[in-house]
TIPALUM-706198 format. One record per residue: y, z, x of N, C-alpha, C in turn. Coordinates in steps of 0.1 Angstrom, whole numbers. Each point is the difference from the previous one (the first is absolute). Layout:
BEGIN
  n.yy  n.zz  n.xx ca.yy ca.zz ca.xx  c.yy  c.zz  c.xx
     Y     Z     X     Y     Z     X     Y     Z     X
...
This chain:
BEGIN
  n.yy  n.zz  n.xx ca.yy ca.zz ca.xx  c.yy  c.zz  c.xx
   893   509   975     5    -3   -12     7   -13     2
     2    -7   -10     7    -9     8    17     2     1
    10    -3     9    11     3     5     9     1   -13
     0   -14   -11     8     0    -5    -3     8   -16
    -9     4    -1    -5     8    -8     5    16     2
    -3     6    12     2     9     7    18     1    -1
     4   -10     5    15     3     0     8     0   -13
    -6    -7   -13     5     5   -10    -5    12    -6
   -11     5     3    -6    13    -6    11     9     5
    -2     2    15    13    11     3    12    -1    -2
     4   -13    -4    14    -1    -7     1     6   -12
   -12    -2   -10     3     3   -12    -6    13    -3
    -1     8    10    -3    15    -1    15     7     6
     5    -9    10     9     7     6    13     1   -11
     2   -11    -7    11    -4    -8     0     9   -13
   -15     1    -1     2     9   -14     2    16     3
    -5     4     9     8    14     5    12    -3     3
     9   -10     5    16     1     0     4     1   -14
    -9   -10   -10     9     1   -10     2    16    -9
   -15     7     4     4    13    -6     7    10     9
     4    -5    10     9     9     7    14    -1    -5
     7   -13    -5    11     0    -5     2    10    -9
    -8     1   -10     2    11    -8    -3    18     1
    -6    -2    14    -1    12     2    10     8    10
    10   -13     6     9     5     6    13     5   -10
    -1   -11    -8    11    -1   -12     0    17    -5
   -13     5    -4    -3    16    -5     6     8     8
    -1    -3    12     3    14    13    14    -3     3
     7    -9    -1    15    -4     2     8     3   -10
    10     8     1     6     9     9    -3    13    -5
    -7     3    -7    -3    10    -8    -6    10    12
   -11    -4     3   -10     9     9     2    -4    15
     6    -8     7     4    -4    10     7    -9     1
    12    -1    10     9    -7     4    -4   -14     8
     9    -9    -2    -9   -14     3     2    -1    17
     6     7     6     1    -3    17   -11    12     3
    -3    14    -7    -8     7     4   -14    -5    -2
    -3   -10    -8   -13    -2    -5    -6   -12     9
    11    -8     6    -3   -15     9    -1    10    14
     7     9     4    -2     8    12   -14     6     3
    -4     9   -16   -12     7     3   -12   -13     3
     0   -10    -9    -6   -13    -3    -5    -4    13
    10    -3     8     3    -8    13    -6    13    12
     3     7    -3    -5     8    12   -17     2    -4
    -5     1   -16   -17     4    -2    -3   -11     8
     6   -15     0   -10   -11     1    -3    -1    15
    15     5     9    -1    -2    12   -11     8     7
    -3    13    -6    -6     7     3   -15    -5    -1
    -4    -5   -12   -14    -3    -6    -3   -13    10
     6    -7     1    -2   -16     8    -1     5    12
     8    13    10    -4     3    11   -10     6    -1
    -6     7    -5   -16     4     0    -7    -8    -2
    -1    -7    -7    -8   -13    -3    -3   -12    13
    11     2     5     2   -14    14   -11     8     9
     0    15     2    -7     7    10   -14    -3    -1
    -6    -5   -13   -13    -2     0    -5   -13    -3
    11   -10     0    -1   -15    -1    -1    -5    13
   -11    -5     9     2    -8    13    -3   -12    -1
    -3    -5   -11    -1   -19     3    11    -6    -2
    13     6    -2     9   -10    -4     7    -2    13
     9   -16     1     4    -5    15    11     9     2
     5     2    11    11    12     7     9   -12    -2
    14     4     1    12    -9     4     8    12     7
     8   -11     7    12     5    10     8     9    -6
     6     5    13    12    10    -8    13    -8    -8
     2   -15     3    11    -7    -5    -4     1   -15
   -11    -5    -6    -7    -2   -10     1    15   -10
    -3    12     7     1    12    -5    14     2    -5
    12    -5     7    10     5    -4     4   -10    -8
    -3   -13    -5     3    -6    -7    -7     6   -14
   -12     0    -1    -3     6   -12     7    14    -3
     1    10     8     8     9    -2    13     0    -5
     7   -11     4    13    -4    -7    -1    -7   -15
   -15    -8    -1    -4    -4   -14     4    12    -7
    -8    11     1    -1    11    -8    11    10    -4
    11     3    15    11     3    -1     9    -8    -8
     2   -11     1    10    -5   -10    -4    -8   -10
   -11    -8    -1    -5   -10   -10    -9    10   -12
    -8     6     4   -10    12    -8    12    13    -6
     7     4    11     7     9    -8    11    -2    -7
     4   -10     2    16    -6    -6    -7    -7   -17
   -12    -5     4    -4    -9   -13    -6    13   -13
    -5     8     7    -8     7    -7     6    14    -4
    12     2     5    12    10    -4     8    -5   -11
     3   -13     2     9    -8   -10    -6     0   -13
   -12    -4    -1   -11    -1    -9     0    15    -9
    -1    10     8    -6    12    -8    17     6    -5
     9    -2     8    15     4    -5     2    -4   -12
    -3   -17     0     2    -8    -9    -5     3   -14
   -13     2     3    -9     6   -13     7    11    -5
     9     7     5     5    13    -8    10    -4    -8
     4   -11     1    11    -6    -9    -3   -11   -10
   -13    -7    -1    -6    -7    -8   -12     4    -6
    -8   -11    -5   -13     6    -6   -11    -8    11
   -14     7    -1   -11    -8     8    -1   -15    -1
    -1    -3   -16    -2   -14     0    11   -11     4
    13     5    -1     9    -8     3     2    -3    17
    -4    15     4     0    -2    16   -13    -9     8
   -10     2   -10   -10   -11     2     3   -15     1
     5    -2   -12     4   -14    -5     5    -5    13
    14     7     4     7    -5    10   -10     2    15
    -6     7     1    -6    -1    14   -11   -11    -5
     0    -7    -8   -13   -12     1     9   -10     3
    12     0     4     7    -9     7    -3    -3    16
    -9    12     5    -3    -4    12    -6   -14     4
   -12    -4    -7    -7   -14     4    11   -10    -2
    10    -1    -3    13    -7     1     4    -3    13
     5    12     4     6    -1    15   -11     0     9
   -13     6     0   -10     0    11    -3   -17    -1
     0    -6   -10    -6   -17     0     8    -6     9
    16     1    -3    10    -6     7     0     4    15
     1    13     3    -4     4    13   -11    -4     6
   -13    -2    -3   -10    -7     5     0   -13     3
     9    -8   -10    -1   -15     2    11     0    13
    12    10     4     4    -5     8    -3     6    13
    -6    14     2    -4     2    11   -17    -4     4
   -10    -1   -10   -12    -1     0    -6   -13    -4
     9    -9    -3    -3   -16    -8    -9     3    -9
     1     8    -7   -10     0   -13     2   -12   -10
   -10    -6    -2    -3   -14    -8     7     1   -14
    12    -6    -2     1     1   -19   -10    -9    -5
    -4     6   -12    -7   -11    -8     5     0   -15
    -6    -9    -9     9     4   -12    -7    10    -7
   -12     2     3    -7    13    -8     8    16     5
     3    -2    10     8    10     5    13     0    -6
     5   -10     5    18     0    -8     0     2   -12
   -14    -5   -10     0     7   -14     2    12    -3
   -12     4     8    -3    15    -3    14    13     5
     7    -6    10    12     9     3     9    -3   -12
     3   -12    -5    11    -3    -8    -6    10   -13
   -11     1    -7    -5     3   -10     0    18     2
    -3     6    15     1    13     1    17     3     0
    10    -8     5    10     4     1     6    -3   -16
    -4    -6    -8     8    -3   -13    -6    15    -7
   -13     6     1    -1    12    -7     5     8     6
     4     7    15     9     3     4    15     3    -7
     4   -13     1    13    -2    -7     3     6   -14
   -10    -6    -9     0     5   -14    -1    17     0
    -4     6     7    -2    14     1    10     7     5
     7    -8     8    13     7     8    11     0    -7
     3   -12   -10    12    -2    -7    -1    -1   -14
   -15     1    -5     3     1   -16    -9    18    -3
    -6     5     9    -7     9    -2    11    13    -3
     1     5   -12     7    12    -1    -2    14     8
     3     4     8    -2    12     6     1    12    -9
    -9    12     2     2    12   -11    10     9     8
     1    10   -12    12    10     5    -5     9    10
   -11     1     7    -6     5    13     6    -9    12
     4   -13     0     5    -5    10    18     3     2
     0    10     8    14     7     1    11    -9     6
    -6   -11     8    10   -10     9    -6   -13     1
    -6    -6    -6    -9   -12     1     7    -8    10
    13    -3    -1     6   -12     9    -2     7    13
     4     9     4    -5     7    15   -12     1    -1
   -10     4    -5   -13     2     1    -8   -15     5
     6    -9    -9    -5   -15     2     3    -4    12
    15     1     3     3    -7    14    -7     6    11
    -3    14    -1    -9     8    10   -13    -9     3
    -6    -3   -12   -10    -3     0    -4   -16     5
    12    -5    -4     2   -14     8     0    -3    14
     5    11     3     7     3    17   -18     2     5
    -3    12    -7   -16    -3     3   -11    -8     1
     2    -9    -9   -12   -14     1     6    -8    11
    11    -2     3     4    -9     9    -4     7    13
    -1    12     2    -2     6    13   -15    -2     1
    -9     5   -12   -15    -2     1    -5   -10     3
    10   -13    -3    -7   -11     2     1    -6    17
    12     7     4     0    -1    15   -12     6     9
    -4    16    -8    -8     8     3   -15    -4    -1
    -3   -12   -10   -10    -4    -2    -4   -11    12
     8    -9     3     0   -10    15     1     6     9
     5    10     2    -2    10    16   -15     5    -2
    -1     7    -6   -17     5    -1    -9    -8     3
     0   -11    -9   -11    -9     1     2    -7    17
    13    -2     5    -2    -6    14    -5    14     9
     2    12    -1    -5    10     8   -15     1    -1
    -4    -1   -13   -17     1    -4    -5    -8     7
     5   -12     7    -8   -12     7    -4     8    14
     9     8     1     0     6    18    -9    12    -2
    -1     8   -13    -7    14     2    -6     1   -14
    -3    13    -3    -8     3   -11    11     6    -9
    -7     7   -11     7     4   -11     1    14     5
    -5     9     4     2    11     2     9     4    15
     2    -7     9     6     0    12    13    -1    -5
     0   -15   -11    15    -2    -4     6    10    -7
    -7     5   -10     4     8    -9     5    16     6
    -8     5    13     5     9     7    12    -1     6
     4   -11     5    15    -2     6     8     0   -11
    -3   -11    -7    13    -2   -14     5    13    -4
   -11    10    -4     5    12   -11     5    11    11
    -2    -4    14     4    11     9    17    -5     0
     2   -12    -2    15    -8     0     4     7   -10
    -6    -3   -12     5     4   -15     3    16     0
    -8     6     4     2    15    -1    12     6     9
     4    -8    14    10     1     8    12    -2    -7
     1   -10    -7    12    -2    -8     2     9   -11
   -11     2    -9     2     9   -11     5    14     4
    -4     5    10     6    13     6    13    -1     5
     6   -12     6    12     1     1     8     0   -13
    -3    -9    -9     8     2   -14    -1    11    -4
   -13    11    -1     0    11    -5     9    10     4
     4    -2    13    13     6     7    13     0    -6
    -1   -10   -10    17    -2    -3    -3     0   -20
    -9     1    -1    -6     5   -17    -4    11    -2
     3     3   -13    -7    16    -2   -17     0    -7
    -5    10     7   -13     4    -1    -3     1   -15
    -4    -6    -9    -7     4   -13   -13    -4    -2
    -4    15    -4   -18     0    -5    -2    11   -11
     8    -4    -8    -8    15   -10   -13     3    -1
    -6   -12     1   -15     2    -4   -10    11     8
     8    -1    11    -5    10    12     5    16    -2
     8     2   -13     7    15    -1   -11     5    -8
     2    16     2    -9     6    -9     5     2   -14
    -3     0   -10   -18    -2    -3    -4   -15     5
    -9     1     6    -8   -15     1     1   -11    -9
     1   -12     0    -1   -10   -13   -12    -7     5
    -9     1    -5   -15    -6     6    -1   -14    -1
     6    -3   -16    -2   -13    -2    12    -7     5
     9    -2     2     9    -6    13    -5    -2    12
    -6    12     4    -5     0    13   -12    -7     2
    -9    -2    -9   -11   -11    -4     4   -14     3
    10    -4    -8     7   -13    -2     3    -1    13
     9     5     9     6    -1    12   -12     1    13
    -9     5    -2   -16     0     8    -4   -14    -2
    -2    -6   -12    -5   -12    -4     9    -9     7
    15    -2    -3     8    -9     9    -2     1    16
    -3    12     5    -3     1    15   -11    -6     3
   -10     0    -5   -15    -5     3    -3   -13    -4
     4    -4   -10    -3   -14    -5    12    -9     3
    11    -1    -7    10   -10     4     3     2    10
     2    10     9     5     1    16   -10    -4     9
   -13     5    -3    -8    -8    11    -9    -6    -5
    -8     2    -9    -8    -9    -4     1   -15    -4
    13     1    -6     4   -16    -3     6    -6    13
     5     6     8     6    -7    14   -13    -5     6
    -7     9     2   -16    -5     6    -4   -13    -5
    -2     0   -14    -6   -11    -9    10   -10     0
    10     2    -1    11   -12     2     4    -9    14
    -3     9     8     0    -4    16   -12    -9     0
   -13     3    -5   -10    -6     1     1   -14    -8
     7     3    -8     0   -12   -12     8   -12     9
    10     5     7    11    -8     9    -9    -6     9
    -7     6     8   -12    -7    10    -5   -11    -6
    -4    -1   -14   -11    -9    -4     7   -10   -14
    12     4     0     6    -9    -8    16    -2     4
     6   -13    -5    14    -3     2    11    15    -3
    12    -2     2     8     9    -4     5     0   -13
     2   -15    -5     4    -3   -13   -12     4   -14
   -13    -1     9   -10     3   -12     1    16    -1
     2     5    11     0    18     0    11     2    -5
    13    -7    -2    12     7    -6    -3    -4   -19
    -8    -8     0    -2    -6   -14    -9    11   -10
    -7     6    10    -9    11    -7     9     9    -2
    15     1    -2     7     9    -6     3     2   -13
    -4   -15    -4     0    -1   -19   -10     5    -4
   -11     4     7   -11     9    -5     7    15    -3
     5     3     7     7    12     6     8     2   -17
     8    -7    -1     8     0   -11    -6     0   -15
   -12    -3     1    -8     3   -15    -1    15     0
    -7     2    12    -3    15    -1    10     8    -1
    12    -1     6    11     7    -2     5     2   -13
     2   -13    -9     7     1   -12   -10     5   -11
   -15     1     1    -8     7    -9     2    14     5
     3     6    12    -2    13     0    15     4    -7
     9    -8     4    15     5    -3     1     2   -17
    -8    -8    -8     3     1   -14    -9     9    -3
   -10     5     4    -7     8    -5     6    16     6
     3    -1    11     8    12     3    15     2    -4
     4   -10    -8    15     0    -7     9    -1    12
    -4    -7    12    13    -4     9     6   -10    -2
    -5    -8    -8     9   -17    -6    -4    -2   -14
     3    -9    -6     0    -2   -15    -9   -13     2
   -10     0    -9    -7   -17    -3    10   -10    -6
    -1   -11     6     9   -12    -5    -7   -10     2
    -1   -10    -9    -9   -12     0     3    -9     8
    13     1     5     3    -7    13   -10     3    13
    -7    11     2    -8     2     7   -12   -10     1
    -1    -1   -11   -16    -7     0     5   -14     6
    12    -8    -6     2   -10     6     1     1    12
     7     6     6     2     3    14   -13     2     9
    -9     5    -5   -16     1     4    -2   -11     1
    -2    -9   -10    -2   -12    -4    -1   -11    15
    17     2     2     2   -10    10    -5     3    14
     2    16     2    -4     7    12   -16    -6     4
    -7     6   -10   -17    -4     2     0   -14     1
     2    -9    -7     1   -15     0     6    -4    17
     9     6     5     8    -2    11   -11     4    11
    -7    14    -4    -9     3    14   -12   -10    -1
    -4    -5   -12   -10    -9     1     3   -13     8
     7    -7     0     5   -13     2     3    -1    18
     8    14     1    -1     3    16   -16     2     8
    -5     7    -7   -14     4     3    -7   -13     2
     1   -11   -10    -5    -8     0     2   -12     9
    15     1     6     3   -10     8    -6     5    14
    -1    17     6     0     4     9   -16     2     4
    -7    -2   -11   -17     2    -1     0   -19     7
     8    -8    -5    -4   -15     5     4    -2    12
    11     2     6     5     3    13   -14     5    10
    -5    13    -5    -8     8    10   -13   -10    -1
    -5    -7   -11    -9    -8     1     0   -13    10
    14    -6    -1     3    -8     7     0     1    19
     3    13     1     1     6    13   -11     1     5
   -12     6    -8   -13    -1     3    -8   -12     3
     2    -8    -7    -6   -15     2     6    -5    12
    11     3     5     8    -7     9    -8     7    12
     1    11     2    -8    10    10   -14    -6     2
   -10    -4   -14   -12    -7     3    -3    -9     6
    11   -12    -5     0   -11     5     4    -2    15
     9    11     7     4    -1    16     0    14     2
   -14     4     3    -4    13     8     8     3    13
     3    10     3     7     4    11   -13    -2    12
């Protein structure tokens, strides 16, 4: 399969699952499970799964002790802090609002990529990022949060922090994926995240009513879905996408997640439909289109250059 098509396909599937994930997490928190308990179980589960998978994967490049420590720290600091901020923030705001704020990630990634990786700035990319940014701003400042948003200011602030941390995570992840494979990276990364989550759990209350008798099978099924698909499958697909695409494109696929999140949130009455959402969607979709167009042209130019000057 063409790498460009494969990269877009895995990112589409990954972000579709992530869109559903926001609604699932909002359903569970804080009634069925506490945010810190949720993250601790999630990270430990991922660490165990990726460790088992790594035992059967032999084709990935080996890395040195220093890189293992760095990847461990990416998980312990970046993944744990970023995802915890998102989950805790989601308790106080709505899935739709948190997703819109999370869509600021491409802005941070693009500027970081220009600074550290000399990613080329083009008119199409610039126009796409501006349109996407306008879509986020419209939702953030003019979308009226419903009553289920108990503290939207706090929730939105935590989600904003998460978006900045996630931008750094994407940049660092792509750097290490050039040295090793997806499963090796995730094994060490989630061991770091699980380590930090266990330390945090020592200072927080363990809250998991969904495991109390009588057992509540639907919340448990939702939690199982989160553990298997958003926690394991999407990280595998997302990292494969990072190997094939630039961090800017990967982060822009978050715009797809917001469409999925909004539709489910309105149906599940986790948010209220407003026509401003449609306007924001239009800006986000066109933003993704122009950045994709600019990046595809850059990729073609790079391939032509390689063809003209083979090594």
